N, CA, C and O of each residue as an XYZ file, in Angstrom:
748
protein
N     129.145    230.285    287.258
C     127.748    230.103    286.913
C     127.635    229.128    285.752
O     128.324    229.279    284.743
N     126.775    228.136    285.885
C     126.567    227.147    284.842
C     125.661    227.751    283.777
O     124.589    228.269    284.090
N     126.092    227.684    282.510
C     125.230    228.264    281.483
C     124.092    227.301    281.157
O     124.169    226.105    281.439
N     123.036    227.848    280.559
C     121.823    227.075    280.308
C     122.036    225.980    279.281
O     121.402    224.928    279.359
N     122.914    226.208    278.325
C     123.215    225.174    277.344
C     123.738    223.933    278.062
O     123.325    222.811    277.771
N     124.629    224.150    278.978
C     125.190    223.031    279.730
C     124.104    222.290    280.510
O     124.127    221.063    280.600
N     123.159    223.036    281.072
C     122.076    222.379    281.806
C     121.248    221.485    280.886
O     120.920    220.357    281.253
N     120.910    221.973    279.708
C     120.121    221.155    278.786
C     120.943    219.983    278.272
O     120.440    218.862    278.197
N     122.198    220.225    277.917
C     123.061    219.148    277.427
C     123.226    218.072    278.493
O     123.158    216.881    278.189
N     123.441    218.480    279.727
C     123.582    217.514    280.831
C     122.282    216.740    281.029
O     122.302    215.521    281.201
N     121.166    217.438    281.005
C     119.871    216.761    281.177
C     119.624    215.753    280.057
O     119.101    214.667    280.308
N     119.992    216.100    278.830
C     119.819    215.177    277.704
C     120.757    213.974    277.828
O     120.354    212.842    277.561
N     121.992    214.217    278.229
C     122.937    213.113    278.425
C     122.442    212.156    279.499
O     122.564    210.940    279.352
N     121.883    212.697    280.580
C     121.333    211.834    281.630
C     120.151    211.019    281.104
O     119.991    209.851    281.460
N     119.335    211.631    280.267
C     118.219    210.905    279.663
C     118.723    209.738    278.821
O     118.229    208.618    278.951
N     119.714    209.999    277.952
C     120.224    208.926    277.087
C     120.884    207.825    277.922
O     120.769    206.647    277.586
N     121.565    208.191    278.990
C     122.140    207.168    279.881
C     121.037    206.322    280.509
O     121.151    205.097    280.560
N     119.992    206.950    280.978
C     118.856    206.226    281.559
C     118.235    205.280    280.535
O     117.909    204.137    280.858
N     118.073    205.757    279.301
C     117.450    204.954    278.247
C     118.367    203.839    277.764
O     117.896    202.838    277.224
N     119.671    204.003    277.952
C     120.610    202.980    277.505
C     120.847    202.990    276.008
O     121.238    201.976    275.430
N     120.615    204.121    275.382
C     120.834    204.260    273.941
C     121.460    205.618    273.643
O     121.492    206.508    274.492
N     121.947    205.750    272.440
C     122.473    207.035    271.988
C     121.395    207.745    271.161
O     120.435    207.115    270.718
N     121.556    209.036    270.960
C     120.609    209.730    270.086
C     120.553    209.129    268.671
O     119.490    209.094    268.052
N     121.685    208.665    268.173
C     121.707    208.050    266.836
C     120.899    206.751    266.825
O     120.127    206.506    265.898
N     121.077    205.925    267.848
C     120.281    204.690    267.934
C     118.796    205.010    268.024
O     117.976    204.350    267.386
N     118.456    205.999    268.795
C     117.063    206.428    268.941
C     116.492    206.855    267.589
O     115.388    206.462    267.213
N     117.257    207.657    266.875
C     116.807    208.143    265.575
C     116.618    206.995    264.582
O     115.755    207.065    263.707
N     117.418    205.948    264.717
C     117.340    204.800    263.807
C     116.417    203.699    264.317
O     116.395    202.599    263.763
N     115.653    203.990    265.372
C     114.734    203.020    265.971
C     115.431    201.754    266.430
O     114.823    200.685    266.456
N     116.704    201.863    266.794
C     117.449    200.716    267.300
C     117.462    200.802    268.821
O     118.411    201.296    269.430
N     116.392    200.311    269.407
C     116.234    200.404    270.845
C     116.692    199.115    271.510
O     116.485    198.029    270.969
N     117.306    199.227    272.667
C     117.760    198.016    273.362
C     116.577    197.191    273.844
O     115.451    197.676    273.948
N     116.860    195.965    274.126
C     115.825    195.024    274.536
C     115.617    195.108    276.045
O     116.108    194.265    276.797
N     114.884    196.135    276.479
C     114.526    196.192    277.890
C     113.069    196.611    278.023
O     112.494    197.199    277.107
N     112.491    196.309    279.148
C     111.051    196.486    279.327
C     110.582    197.930    279.183
O     109.498    198.173    278.654
N     111.370    198.877    279.636
C     110.934    200.271    279.584
C     110.682    200.696    278.143
O     109.692    201.368    277.855
N     111.569    200.309    277.245
C     111.506    200.816    275.884
C     110.533    200.058    274.993
O     110.352    200.438    273.836
N     109.904    199.009    275.488
C     108.922    198.308    274.675
C     107.577    199.019    274.674
O     106.765    198.796    273.776
N     107.332    199.853    275.645
C     106.063    200.560    275.716
C     106.115    201.806    274.834
O     107.162    202.436    274.691
N     104.983    202.146    274.251
C     104.965    203.384    273.478
C     105.022    204.555    274.450
O     104.624    204.444    275.610
N     105.515    205.654    273.962
C     105.631    206.873    274.755
C     106.497    206.673    276.004
O     106.267    207.292    277.042
N     107.480    205.811    275.880
C     108.352    205.488    277.001
C     109.178    206.689    277.456
O     109.599    206.740    278.612
N     109.411    207.635    276.587
C     110.244    208.781    276.936
C     109.684    209.539    278.142
O     110.439    210.033    278.979
N     108.365    209.626    278.221
C     107.748    210.366    279.321
C     107.847    209.636    280.659
O     107.540    210.210    281.703
N     108.271    208.383    280.632
C     108.460    207.637    281.873
C     109.783    207.978    282.557
O     110.044    207.527    283.672
N     110.605    208.766    281.892
C     111.875    209.171    282.473
C     111.610    209.955    283.753
O     110.918    210.973    283.712
N     112.143    209.507    284.886
C     111.815    210.145    286.162
C     112.274    211.604    286.285
O     111.760    212.335    287.132
N     113.210    212.029    285.473
C     113.700    213.409    285.551
C     113.259    214.230    284.331
O     113.936    215.185    283.950
N     112.138    213.863    283.727
C     111.689    214.581    282.536
C     111.448    216.059    282.833
O     111.677    216.910    281.973
N     110.995    216.363    284.027
C     110.754    217.769    284.384
C     112.056    218.573    284.392
O     112.039    219.779    284.144
N     113.181    217.914    284.674
C     114.468    218.609    284.627
C     114.836    218.971    283.192
O     115.409    220.032    282.943
N     114.508    218.091    282.250
C     114.737    218.411    280.836
C     113.868    219.602    280.450
O     114.326    220.521    279.771
N     112.615    219.580    280.885
C     111.707    220.672    280.551
C     112.195    222.007    281.119
O     112.158    223.030    280.435
N     112.644    221.990    282.351
C     113.152    223.215    282.972
C     114.380    223.738    282.221
O     114.478    224.931    281.934
N     115.306    222.845    281.908
C     116.509    223.248    281.164
C     116.143    223.710    279.759
O     116.782    224.612    279.216
N     115.123    223.103    279.167
C     114.663    223.502    277.835
C     114.178    224.955    277.858
O     114.549    225.749    276.994
N     113.367    225.291    278.825
C     112.827    226.653    278.913
C     113.951    227.668    279.144
O     113.952    228.745    278.546
N     114.887    227.329    279.994
C     116.030    228.220    280.219
C     116.849    228.373    278.932
O     117.373    229.449    278.644
N     116.951    227.297    278.172
C     117.688    227.348    276.906
C     116.989    228.234    275.886
O     117.648    228.913    275.099
N     115.671    228.234    275.893
C     114.930    229.139    274.997
C     115.264    230.592    275.312
O     115.479    231.402    274.411
N     115.302    230.903    276.585
C     115.626    232.272    276.998
C     117.034    232.656    276.547
O     117.264    233.755    276.043
N     117.962    231.735    276.738
C     119.335    232.027    276.326
C     119.433    232.120    274.809
O     120.112    233.006    274.290
N     118.769    231.224    274.095
C     118.835    231.267    272.625
C     118.312    232.594    272.105
O     118.880    233.172    271.178
N     117.242    233.072    272.693
C     116.646    234.341    272.267
C     117.654    235.483    272.391
O     117.643    236.416    271.588
N     118.519    235.407    273.394
C     119.465    236.503    273.600
C     120.793    236.310    272.866
O     121.432    237.301    272.515
N     121.227    235.084    272.623
C     122.554    234.882    272.024
C     122.524    234.216    270.648
O     123.530    234.249    269.939
N     121.411    233.619    270.254
C     121.287    233.007    268.926
C     122.420    232.028    268.635
O     123.114    232.156    267.626
N     122.602    231.061    269.513
C     123.679    230.086    269.434
C     123.187    228.818    268.730
O     122.238    228.187    269.195
N     123.823    228.437    267.611
C     123.387    227.270    266.830
C     123.590    225.952    267.588
O     122.803    225.020    267.420
N     124.631    225.864    268.415
C     124.823    224.651    269.219
C     123.681    224.486    270.213
O     123.186    223.380    270.427
N     123.277    225.575    270.807
C     122.161    225.542    271.741
C     120.874    225.160    271.013
O     120.056    224.408    271.544
N     120.698    225.675    269.806
C     119.515    225.323    269.018
C     119.498    223.831    268.713
O     118.431    223.218    268.712
N     120.633    223.249    268.461
C     120.715    221.800    268.235
C     120.262    221.029    269.471
O     119.544    220.036    269.352
N     120.671    221.473    270.646
C     120.213    220.839    271.888
C     118.702    220.992    272.057
O     118.022    220.065    272.497
N     118.190    222.156    271.708
C     116.747    222.397    271.781
C     116.009    221.432    270.854
O     114.996    220.850    271.241
N     116.513    221.264    269.636
C     115.885    220.336    268.682
C     115.957    218.882    269.175
O     115.024    218.107    268.967
N     117.057    218.524    269.821
C     117.187    217.166    270.372
C     116.148    216.937    271.467
O     115.548    215.865    271.546
N     115.940    217.929    272.298
C     114.913    217.820    273.345
C     113.524    217.699    272.725
O     112.685    216.950    273.226
N     113.279    218.423    271.652
C     111.995    218.322    270.956
C     111.777    216.901    270.458
O     110.657    216.392    270.516
N     112.821    216.258    269.972
C     112.699    214.896    269.454
C     112.180    213.921    270.511
O     111.383    213.036    270.200
N     112.624    214.077    271.749
C     112.176    213.134    272.770
C     110.854    213.543    273.410
O     110.276    212.780    274.185
N     110.376    214.738    273.090
C     109.085    215.210    273.598
C     108.029    215.137    272.490
O     107.222    216.052    272.325
N     108.047    214.055    271.749
C     107.168    213.952    270.585
C     105.745    213.548    270.919
O     104.884    213.594    270.040
N     105.466    213.161    272.132
C     104.137    212.664    272.475
C     103.095    213.772    272.407
O     102.063    213.611    271.756
N     103.352    214.886    273.068
C     102.377    215.972    273.016
C     102.905    217.219    272.329
O     102.154    218.172    272.124
N     104.178    217.230    271.972
C     104.740    218.350    271.236
C     104.846    219.638    272.018
O     104.962    220.710    271.422
N     104.811    219.564    273.326
C     104.850    220.770    274.144
C     106.116    221.592    273.966
O     106.061    222.822    273.967
N     107.254    220.929    273.813
C     108.508    221.661    273.636
C     108.482    222.451    272.331
O     108.874    223.618    272.306
N     108.027    221.831    271.258
C     107.968    222.536    269.985
C     106.998    223.713    270.057
O     107.284    224.789    269.534
N     105.867    223.510    270.697
C     104.914    224.615    270.865
C     105.578    225.796    271.567
O     105.412    226.944    271.157
N     106.329    225.506    272.625
C     107.018    226.569    273.362
C     108.037    227.284    272.472
O     108.134    228.511    272.493
N     108.787    226.519    271.701
C     109.769    227.115    270.809
C     109.093    228.026    269.790
O     109.540    229.153    269.574
N     108.031    227.551    269.169
C     107.353    228.340    268.135
C     106.720    229.604    268.710
O     106.707    230.644    268.051
N     106.202    229.526    269.921
C     105.636    230.712    270.561
C     106.730    231.725    270.908
O     106.506    232.936    270.894
N     107.893    231.210    271.213
C     108.959    232.057    271.725
C     109.766    232.743    270.634
O     110.105    233.919    270.767
N     110.082    232.026    269.554
C     111.004    232.594    268.569
C     110.391    232.840    267.203
O     111.058    233.418    266.345
N     109.168    232.436    266.961
C     108.554    232.486    265.635
C     109.538    231.903    264.628
O     109.933    230.747    264.785
N     109.949    232.634    263.615
C     110.919    232.065    262.673
C     112.177    232.909    262.577
O     112.771    233.039    261.507
N     112.567    233.468    263.678
C     113.778    234.281    263.687
C     114.977    233.461    263.242
O     115.197    232.340    263.702
N     115.727    234.040    262.353
C     116.973    233.444    261.873
C     116.806    232.021    261.340
O     117.706    231.194    261.487
N     115.675    231.735    260.731
C     115.491    230.447    260.078
C     115.314    229.264    261.005
O     115.639    228.139    260.626
N     114.809    229.481    262.206
C     114.645    228.390    263.174
C     113.786    227.268    262.587
O     114.114    226.094    262.761
N     112.713    227.600    261.909
C     111.835    226.561    261.366
C     112.539    225.779    260.262
O     112.456    224.551    260.219
N     113.227    226.482    259.377
C     113.973    225.780    258.333
C     115.038    224.868    258.933
O     115.257    223.756    258.451
N     115.698    225.346    259.989
C     116.687    224.495    260.666
C     116.017    223.269    261.287
O     116.568    222.169    261.250
N     114.835    223.463    261.854
C     114.122    222.348    262.483
C     113.690    221.282    261.495
O     113.815    220.091    261.781
N     113.184    221.684    260.338
C     112.739    220.679    259.361
C     113.914    219.981    258.692
O     113.741    218.957    258.031
N     115.106    220.534    258.862
C     116.304    219.894    258.316
C     117.168    219.231    259.389
O     118.252    218.734    259.086
N     116.700    219.219    260.636
C     117.477    218.625    261.724
C     117.627    217.123    261.490
O     116.764    216.498    260.874
N     118.698    216.560    261.972
C     119.012    215.160    261.660
C     118.089    214.154    262.354
O     118.027    213.002    261.923
N     117.376    214.543    263.401
C     116.504    213.596    264.103
C     115.086    213.674    263.529
O     114.469    214.739    263.498
N     114.587    212.520    263.076
C     113.287    212.496    262.388
C     112.131    212.880    263.305
O     111.146    213.444    262.829
N     112.215    212.594    264.607
C     111.133    212.990    265.507
C     111.007    214.507    265.598
O     109.920    215.024    265.856
N     112.085    215.208    265.393
C     112.028    216.672    265.340
C     111.408    217.111    264.016
O     110.543    217.986    263.989
N     111.854    216.501    262.920
C     111.363    216.917    261.596
C     109.862    216.698    261.447
O     109.166    217.569    260.925
N     109.344    215.544    261.898
C     107.909    215.316    261.687
C     107.073    216.246    262.566
O     105.967    216.630    262.185
N     107.593    216.608    263.735
C     106.841    217.556    264.564
C     106.773    218.929    263.901
O     105.730    219.584    263.917
N     107.885    219.358    263.320
C     107.859    220.627    262.592
C     106.906    220.539    261.402
O     106.153    221.475    261.134
N     106.938    219.421    260.694
C     106.034    219.254    259.544
C     104.575    219.327    259.988
O     103.739    219.896    259.286
N     104.275    218.765    261.127
C     102.902    218.766    261.629
C     102.457    220.161    262.049
O     101.300    220.528    261.846
N     103.353    220.932    262.626
C     103.005    222.247    263.168
C     103.182    223.390    262.166
O     102.752    224.514    262.427
N     103.798    223.113    261.046
C     104.158    224.184    260.119
C     102.963    224.990    259.633
O     103.079    226.194    259.407
N     101.825    224.345    259.469
C     100.663    225.069    258.951
C     100.162    226.137    259.936
O      99.386    227.012    259.552
N     100.591    226.073    261.180
C     100.159    227.057    262.175
C     101.141    228.213    262.315
O     100.985    229.059    263.196
N     102.135    228.253    261.464
C     103.143    229.305    261.554
C     102.893    230.369    260.490
O     102.030    230.223    259.624
N     103.663    231.428    260.583
C     103.556    232.493    259.592
C     104.676    232.431    258.554
O     104.972    233.436    257.907
N     105.287    231.294    258.392
C     106.366    231.137    257.423
C     105.776    231.236    256.016
O     104.832    230.522    255.678
N     106.331    232.109    255.218
C     105.748    232.359    253.899
C     105.936    231.197    252.933
O     105.112    231.015    252.036
N     106.974    230.421    253.085
C     107.235    229.313    252.161
C     106.900    227.946    252.770
O     107.544    226.946    252.454
N     105.892    227.913    253.639
C     105.568    226.664    254.337
C     105.214    225.536    253.371
O     105.606    224.392    253.604
N     104.494    225.821    252.311
C     104.121    224.763    251.379
C     105.335    224.213    250.643
O     105.414    223.010    250.392
N     106.270    225.071    250.298
C     107.490    224.597    249.632
C     108.326    223.728    250.578
O     108.893    222.718    250.163
N     108.396    224.126    251.837
C     109.133    223.331    252.832
C     108.479    221.957    252.978
O     109.164    220.934    252.979
N     107.168    221.942    253.100
C     106.443    220.664    253.237
C     106.572    219.813    251.984
O     106.704    218.592    252.070
N     106.535    220.446    250.831
C     106.698    219.715    249.563
C     108.041    218.995    249.551
O     108.117    217.817    249.203
N     109.093    219.703    249.931
C     110.429    219.096    249.961
C     110.468    217.917    250.928
O     110.998    216.857    250.596
N     109.907    218.100    252.127
C     109.876    216.998    253.096
C     109.090    215.804    252.542
O     109.534    214.661    252.648
N     107.929    216.074    251.956
C     107.061    215.001    251.464
C     107.675    214.262    250.285
O     107.351    213.099    250.046
N     108.543    214.914    249.561
C     109.125    214.288    248.379
C     110.471    213.618    248.642
O     110.821    212.652    247.963
N     111.223    214.113    249.610
C     112.597    213.619    249.686
C     113.109    213.279    251.082
O     114.273    212.903    251.220
N     112.287    213.396    252.119
C     112.805    213.075    253.448
C     113.158    211.597    253.513
O     112.493    210.766    252.894
N     114.194    211.275    254.254
C     114.634    209.882    254.372
C     113.677    209.030    255.201
O     113.698    207.803    255.109
N     112.842    209.674    256.007
C     111.872    208.952    256.838
C     110.501    208.948    256.156
O     109.969    210.005    255.815
N     109.945    207.777    255.962
C     108.616    207.705    255.351
C     107.563    208.321    256.275
O     106.550    208.830    255.796
N     107.786    208.282    257.584
C     106.825    208.894    258.494
C     106.842    210.418    258.361
O     105.785    211.048    258.385
N     108.016    211.009    258.221
C     108.100    212.455    258.011
C     107.386    212.816    256.709
O     106.668    213.815    256.652
N     107.576    212.021    255.682
C     106.887    212.258    254.405
C     105.369    212.229    254.601
O     104.645    213.084    254.090
N     104.909    211.232    255.345
C     103.469    211.077    255.595
C     102.908    212.294    256.319
O     101.865    212.821    255.932
N     103.586    212.736    257.357
C     103.120    213.892    258.122
C     103.123    215.138    257.238
O     102.191    215.940    257.295
N     104.156    215.306    256.428
C     104.219    216.469    255.535
C     103.064    216.437    254.533
O     102.470    217.474    254.242
N     102.745    215.258    254.008
C     101.610    215.157    253.077
C     100.300    215.502    253.771
O      99.468    216.213    253.207
N     100.110    215.006    254.982
C      98.884    215.327    255.728
C      98.766    216.823    255.998
O      97.668    217.377    255.959
N      99.885    217.472    256.272
C      99.855    218.909    256.505
C      99.569    219.658    255.205
O      98.848    220.656    255.213
N     100.121    219.192    254.101
C      99.783    219.792    252.806
C      98.285    219.656    252.527
O      97.660    220.557    251.967
N      97.730    218.527    252.923
C      96.290    218.316    252.759
C      95.501    219.351    253.580
O      94.535    219.934    253.088
N      95.920    219.569    254.826
C      95.254    220.560    255.680
C      95.316    221.953    255.066
O      94.386    222.749    255.205
N      96.424    222.236    254.386
C      96.607    223.538    253.758
C      95.910    223.644    252.396
O      95.883    224.710    251.782
N      95.346    222.515    251.936
C      94.748    222.471    250.592
C      95.766    222.932    249.550
O      95.470    223.750    248.679
N      96.957    222.388    249.666
C      98.089    222.820    248.864
C      97.997    222.366    247.409
O      97.463    221.303    247.094
N      98.533    223.207    246.546
C      98.622    222.838    245.132
C      99.649    221.724    244.917
O      99.647    221.085    243.865
N     100.520    221.483    245.891
C     101.560    220.457    245.778
C     101.092    219.059    246.184
O     101.808    218.084    245.955
N      99.929    218.947    246.768
C      99.492    217.661    247.309
C      99.443    216.578    246.234
O      99.957    215.480    246.449
N      98.853    216.857    245.114
C      98.750    215.849    244.057
C     100.132    215.375    243.618
O     100.366    214.175    243.470
N     101.028    216.304    243.414
C     102.391    215.968    242.981
C     103.092    215.037    243.977
O     103.664    214.021    243.584
N     103.045    215.389    245.264
C     103.763    214.568    246.248
C     103.079    213.223    246.462
O     103.755    212.221    246.697
N     101.766    213.185    246.383
C     101.068    211.898    246.520
C     101.395    210.978    245.354
O     101.637    209.787    245.550
N     101.405    211.516    244.159
C     101.743    210.689    242.997
C     103.152    210.137    243.102
O     103.394    208.979    242.763
N     104.077    210.952    243.566
C     105.444    210.474    243.758
C     105.492    209.372    244.815
O     106.131    208.340    244.608
N     104.823    209.584    245.939
C     104.888    208.632    247.048
C     104.061    207.374    246.807
O     104.207    206.402    247.547
N     103.207    207.366    245.805
C     102.505    206.130    245.442
C     103.486    205.105    244.878
O     103.161    203.921    244.784
N     104.670    205.547    244.509
C     105.720    204.665    243.998
C     106.734    204.273    245.081
O     107.668    203.519    244.809
N     106.556    204.771    246.279
C     107.515    204.533    247.367
C     107.471    203.075    247.808
O     106.448    202.405    247.667
N     108.583    202.593    248.339
C     108.670    201.199    248.797
C     107.846    200.923    250.051
O     107.488    199.775    250.314
N     107.544    201.960    250.823
C     106.800    201.779    252.072
C     105.300    201.655    251.765
O     104.710    202.591    251.225
N     104.674    200.513    252.101
C     103.254    200.327    251.774
C     102.326    201.301    252.496
O     101.302    201.698    251.941
N     102.662    201.686    253.705
C     101.816    202.643    254.446
C     101.832    204.016    253.759
O     100.799    204.678    253.650
N     102.997    204.425    253.307
C     103.110    205.704    252.609
C     102.325    205.664    251.292
O     101.667    206.639    250.930
N     102.396    204.554    250.591
C     101.609    204.406    249.353
C     100.115    204.480    249.651
O      99.365    205.148    248.939
N      99.685    203.787    250.711
C      98.270    203.778    251.086
C      97.769    205.187    251.420
O      96.692    205.587    250.979
N      98.541    205.921    252.186
C      98.137    207.279    252.556
C      98.105    208.172    251.322
O      97.226    209.026    251.200
N      99.039    207.989    250.419
C      99.038    208.774    249.177
C      97.753    208.549    248.396
O      97.131    209.501    247.924
N      97.356    207.287    248.261
C      96.093    206.967    247.561
C      94.894    207.616    248.259
O      94.034    208.211    247.609
N      94.849    207.497    249.579
C      93.720    208.048    250.333
C      93.630    209.562    250.200
O      92.542    210.113    250.034
N      94.773    210.232    250.272
C      94.760    211.696    250.163
C      94.346    212.152    248.769
O      93.679    213.176    248.620
N      94.735    211.403    247.759
C      94.323    211.762    246.399
C      92.845    211.516    246.165
O      92.214    212.198    245.357
N      92.292    210.541    246.875
C      90.888    210.188    246.694
C      89.941    211.167    247.396
O      88.742    211.171    247.115
N      90.459    211.985    248.296
C      89.596    212.900    249.038
C      89.438    214.234    248.340
O      88.739    215.115    248.841
């Protein structure tokens, strides 16, 4: 019997082969020069995306019963490529809540598309330290986009940390991050 982890891992490997890139290249925005990848939301054009979704759901069931960190890593990788509507992350959050630090693991995952999705959804969770998690992301994440999303979520939460993180990010090298910091402080 093929275990569910293998199904998700195989489905993800087939996706990366189809895309012609590695997960590391994807995370670093180093996409090959081909027509498919020039369009936004190109990930959903993958003809076998439903197979990833099916394997993802089976992996959630297995994770719930065995709490396997390798399987959780595969789940987070699938979330990274499903960033358009966030359906995979929604399913994960509905299924496991924050058992065994799943949310903390997600906001610290190496793929930025996973981290910004967690930052965006964190305000809808019951995690008691959500503002501290968002503060850390907004102040020190390596991706300026993750920082931006974390700041916007702090704004939604009317967080006491918003002023602090905006003031810090007004000094950031990324002009978009500086602009958003100014706008959030002005509101």
